C-alpha positions, 0 to 999 in steps of 0.5 A: 249353684242356685241360690233361691231369691230373697223373697218372703212368699209367706209374707207376700202372701199374708198381705195379699189376704189381708188385701184380697179375698182368700181364693183372689190372694192365692190367685195372685199369689200362683200369678207371682210364683209362675212369674218368679218361675218364668224369670228365674228361668229366663235368667238360668238360660240367658245368664251367665253363671259365675264360671262363665263369667270367670271363663270370659274374664279369663279370656279377656285378659289373655286378649288384652295380653296378647294386645299387649305383646302385639302393641309392644312388637309393633312399637319395637319394630315401629321404633326401629324403623324410625331409628333406621330412618332417623339414621339414613337422614342423618347419613343423607344430612352428613353426605349434603354437609359434606357436598356443600363444605366442599362446595363452598371450599371450591367457591373459596378457592375460585374467589381467593384465586380470581382475587390473587389474580386480580392482584396480580393484575393491579400489580402488572398494571401498576408496574406498566404504569410505574414504567411509563412513567419512568420512560417518560420521565427518562425521555424528559431527562434526555430531553432536558439534558439534550436542551442543556447540551443546546443551551449551552452549546449556545451559550459556547457559541455565543461566547466564541462569536463574542470573543471572535467579535471582541477580538476582531473589534480590538484587532479593528481598533489596534489595526486602525491606530496603527494604520492611521497617520501618525501626527508627528508630534514635536520631540520633547524639548530636551 
């Protein structure tokens, strides 16, 4: 609905009459009126009414609601995509973790086998050294016992030779004493 502008034309005309002569004041008043009518017409043509503003506000609220719904849908879709991608990453990390654990277990097993092999080799080498030492010790003992036997044999040979020499010497002395002419000693006086 149209409302008259809050402009008092009569008071404006009275001010114009006091300032200007009456025909000039009327001309100015008519020009002012023409300007006001022109401007009001322009506002009516170009301006928006309350109804238009209400329609625009309704359309704005509808567009805002539609945008909000679209943003909510897009956010939900993006959240679901992020969750799916996060789950895929988690599965991939779990798979890598499992492969890494298997690799580490394999390495541990290989290292343990190498350590056990090395221990067995060292034990074998130690046994070989012990056997070689025992063999050397046995050979040394056999050689020592052989030497001792030889020494005993030489001792017994020397002892036999000494006994034989001593026996021969005693025999020579006895035979020498028996074979030597005896001096006849006078018989003892009676």
